[in-house]
C-alpha positions as CSV (number, residue, x, y, z in Angstrom):
1,X,34.7,64.4,25.9
2,X,36.4,65.5,29.1
3,X,34.2,68.6,29.2
4,X,30.9,66.9,28.6
5,X,28.2,67.1,31.2
6,X,26.7,63.8,30.1
7,X,27.7,61.1,27.5
8,X,24.6,59.6,25.9
9,X,25.5,56.2,24.2
10,X,23.8,53.6,22.0
11,X,24.8,50.3,23.7
12,X,25.3,49.3,27.3
13,X,27.4,52.0,28.9
14,X,29.9,49.5,30.4
15,X,31.6,49.1,27.0
16,X,32.5,52.8,26.7
17,X,35.5,54.6,28.2
18,X,33.5,57.5,29.5
19,X,33.1,58.0,33.3
20,X,30.3,55.6,34.4
21,X,28.6,58.3,36.5
22,X,28.3,60.6,33.5
23,X,27.2,58.1,30.9
24,X,23.6,57.2,30.0
25,X,22.4,54.5,27.6
26,X,19.7,56.0,25.5
27,X,20.0,54.1,22.2
28,X,19.8,55.7,18.7
29,X,16.8,57.7,17.8
30,X,15.2,56.1,14.7
31,X,12.2,56.9,12.4
32,X,9.1,55.0,13.4
33,X,9.3,52.7,10.3
34,X,11.9,50.5,12.1
35,X,9.8,47.9,13.8
36,X,9.2,44.2,13.5
37,X,7.3,43.4,10.3
38,X,4.3,41.1,10.3
39,X,4.1,38.3,7.7
40,X,1.8,40.4,5.5
41,X,4.2,43.4,5.8
42,X,7.1,41.3,4.8
43,X,5.2,40.1,1.7
44,X,4.2,43.7,0.8
45,X,7.8,44.9,1.2
46,X,9.1,42.1,-1.0
47,X,6.6,42.9,-3.7
48,X,7.6,46.5,-3.5
49,X,11.3,45.7,-4.1
50,X,10.7,42.9,-6.6
51,X,11.5,39.9,-4.5
52,X,9.6,36.6,-4.3
53,X,7.2,37.1,-1.4
54,X,7.2,33.4,-0.5
55,X,10.9,32.7,-0.7
56,X,13.9,33.8,1.4
57,X,15.9,36.9,1.1
58,X,19.4,37.9,2.2
59,X,20.2,41.6,2.5
60,X,23.8,42.8,2.4
61,X,24.7,46.4,3.3
62,X,28.1,47.9,3.9
63,X,27.0,51.4,4.9
64,X,26.3,54.5,2.8
65,X,29.5,54.2,0.8
66,X,29.4,50.4,0.5
67,X,32.3,48.2,1.6
68,X,34.6,46.7,-1.1
69,X,35.9,43.8,1.1
70,X,32.3,42.9,2.1
71,X,31.1,43.1,-1.5
72,X,33.9,40.9,-2.7
73,X,33.2,38.3,0.0
74,X,29.5,38.2,-0.7
75,X,30.1,38.0,-4.5
76,X,32.2,34.9,-4.1
77,X,29.4,33.2,-2.1
78,X,26.5,34.2,-4.3
79,X,26.7,31.3,-6.8
80,X,26.8,28.7,-4.1
81,X,24.0,30.3,-2.2
82,X,21.8,30.5,-5.2
83,X,22.5,26.8,-6.0
84,X,21.8,25.7,-2.4
85,X,18.6,27.7,-1.9
86,X,16.3,27.7,-5.0
87,X,13.9,30.2,-3.4
88,X,16.6,32.7,-2.4
89,X,16.9,36.3,-3.6
90,X,20.0,38.3,-2.7
91,X,19.8,42.1,-2.4
92,X,23.2,43.8,-2.2
93,X,23.5,47.5,-1.3
94,X,27.0,47.9,-2.8
95,X,27.6,51.7,-2.7
96,X,27.4,53.9,-5.7
97,X,31.1,53.6,-6.5
98,X,30.9,49.8,-6.6
99,X,27.5,49.3,-8.2
100,X,28.5,49.1,-11.9
101,X,31.4,46.8,-11.4
102,X,29.4,44.4,-9.2
103,X,26.5,44.3,-11.8
104,X,29.0,43.5,-14.5
105,X,30.6,40.7,-12.3
106,X,27.3,39.0,-11.8
107,X,26.4,39.4,-15.5
108,X,29.6,37.5,-16.3
109,X,29.5,34.9,-13.6
110,X,25.8,34.0,-13.3
111,X,23.3,32.4,-15.7
112,X,20.4,34.6,-16.8
113,X,18.0,32.8,-14.5
114,X,20.3,33.4,-11.5
115,X,20.9,37.0,-12.3
116,X,17.1,37.5,-11.8
117,X,17.6,36.5,-8.2
118,X,20.3,39.0,-7.4
119,X,19.4,42.7,-7.0
120,X,22.3,45.2,-6.8
121,X,21.6,48.7,-5.6
122,X,24.1,51.5,-5.2
123,X,22.3,53.5,-2.6
124,X,18.8,53.5,-1.1
125,X,16.8,55.8,1.2
126,X,14.3,53.4,2.5
127,X,16.4,50.8,4.2
128,X,13.6,49.8,6.6
129,X,11.7,48.3,3.6
130,X,14.7,46.2,2.5
131,X,15.7,45.1,6.0
132,X,12.1,44.5,7.0
133,X,11.7,42.2,4.0
134,X,14.9,40.2,4.7
135,X,15.3,36.8,6.2
136,X,18.9,37.5,7.2
137,X,21.0,40.7,7.1
138,X,24.7,41.0,6.5
139,X,26.0,44.3,7.9
140,X,28.8,46.3,9.4
141,X,28.7,47.0,13.1
142,X,27.9,50.7,13.2
143,X,25.7,51.8,16.1
144,X,22.9,53.1,13.8
145,X,22.7,50.0,11.7
146,X,22.7,47.8,14.7
147,X,19.9,49.9,16.3
148,X,17.8,49.7,13.1
149,X,18.1,45.9,12.8
150,X,17.6,45.5,16.5
151,X,14.3,47.4,16.3
152,X,13.2,45.0,13.6
153,X,14.6,41.9,15.4
154,X,16.5,40.8,12.4
155,X,19.0,37.9,12.4
156,X,22.3,39.4,11.4
157,X,25.7,38.4,10.3
158,X,28.0,41.2,11.4
159,X,31.4,42.0,9.8
160,X,32.9,44.8,11.9
161,X,35.1,47.4,10.2
162,X,38.4,47.2,12.2
163,X,39.8,50.5,10.8
164,X,37.2,53.0,12.2
165,X,37.9,55.3,15.1
166,X,38.9,53.6,18.3
167,X,37.9,50.2,16.9
168,X,34.4,51.0,18.0
169,X,32.8,48.5,15.5
170,X,34.9,45.7,17.0
171,X,33.7,46.6,20.5
172,X,30.1,46.7,19.3
173,X,30.4,43.4,17.6
174,X,32.0,41.8,20.7
175,X,29.2,42.9,23.0
176,X,26.6,41.5,20.6
177,X,28.4,38.3,20.1
178,X,28.9,37.7,23.8
179,X,25.1,37.8,24.2
180,X,24.5,35.6,21.2
181,X,22.6,38.4,19.5
182,X,24.5,38.2,16.2
183,X,26.9,36.0,14.3
184,X,30.3,37.7,13.8
185,X,32.8,37.2,10.9
186,X,36.1,39.1,11.3
187,X,37.3,41.0,8.3
188,X,40.8,39.4,8.8
189,X,39.1,36.0,8.3
190,X,37.5,37.3,5.1
191,X,40.9,38.4,3.8
192,X,42.1,34.9,4.1
193,X,38.9,33.2,2.9
194,X,36.3,34.9,0.8
195,X,33.9,32.1,1.6
196,X,34.1,32.7,5.3
197,X,30.5,34.1,5.3
198,X,29.0,30.8,4.2
199,X,28.9,28.9,7.5
200,X,27.1,31.7,9.3
201,X,24.6,32.3,6.4
202,X,23.9,28.6,5.9
203,X,23.3,28.1,9.7
204,X,20.7,30.9,9.8
205,X,19.0,30.0,6.5
206,X,18.9,26.3,7.3
207,X,17.6,26.9,10.9
208,X,14.8,29.5,10.9
209,X,14.1,28.9,14.6
210,X,17.7,29.6,15.5
211,X,17.6,32.7,13.3
212,X,14.5,34.0,15.0
213,X,16.3,33.5,18.4
214,X,19.2,35.6,17.2
215,X,16.8,38.3,16.1
216,X,15.0,38.2,19.4
217,X,18.3,38.5,21.3
218,X,19.4,41.5,19.1
219,X,15.9,43.0,19.7
220,X,16.8,43.2,23.4
221,X,19.3,46.0,22.5
222,X,16.5,48.1,20.9
223,X,15.5,51.3,22.6
224,X,12.2,52.3,21.1
225,X,11.8,55.4,23.2
226,X,15.4,56.6,22.5
227,X,14.4,60.0,21.2
228,X,12.3,60.7,24.3
229,X,15.1,59.5,26.6
230,X,17.6,61.7,24.9
231,X,15.3,64.7,25.1
232,X,14.8,64.2,28.8
233,X,18.6,64.1,29.3
234,X,19.0,67.3,27.4
235,X,16.3,69.1,29.3
236,X,17.8,67.9,32.6
237,X,21.2,69.2,31.7
238,X,19.8,72.5,30.5
239,X,17.8,72.9,33.7
240,X,20.9,72.5,35.8
241,X,22.8,75.3,34.0
242,X,22.7,78.9,35.1
243,X,20.4,81.0,32.8
244,X,23.2,83.4,31.8
245,X,25.4,80.6,30.3
């Protein structure tokens, strides 16, 4: 970092430790599929993944490898959520290492009818379809995930991973929470109470207008022209360098 000409970052540059005069917020370049879905696009996406088009859907994703703590917390809430919301489907991206055990847990704990309203996936390559179809997303606070859900203006419950480099997910979550763009549940809280996700989920599911407001606030962090902005920065830096370097 000390030798960088420019630092390009995902969120407002004030939260980073880089020199302010050498830091530029460009966002995270995303594929064009990440955009707000119309009602008809939501219905189409739900049909594609086998979810009731007219009901509600909660998507849980812990990142490419899944997140055991997050999976456990969600699993403890699923029976109560399914009882409370008869039109709800839960889609859980558990990570390949956790998929079989989680499927077995739900098979043991849920009735056959309720099992039909829980979809467990180990890994997916078309996240935009699942997140576009969701009413609420439960996610970690990585910059790419936040950028994707911001582009779709999705109401999110964020559980930052406190163990990653420099506590960057904690910083990301703090910035978003301060602007009322997401609901945050600390992992330390989950360790003490596996049901700690319930209040945030119930609030968003019970109050669709409030959920939409959270999605709108998160959408303010979206940078739809991120790739172009990054390219311009790269070209500017290249133009300033001597041709023989």
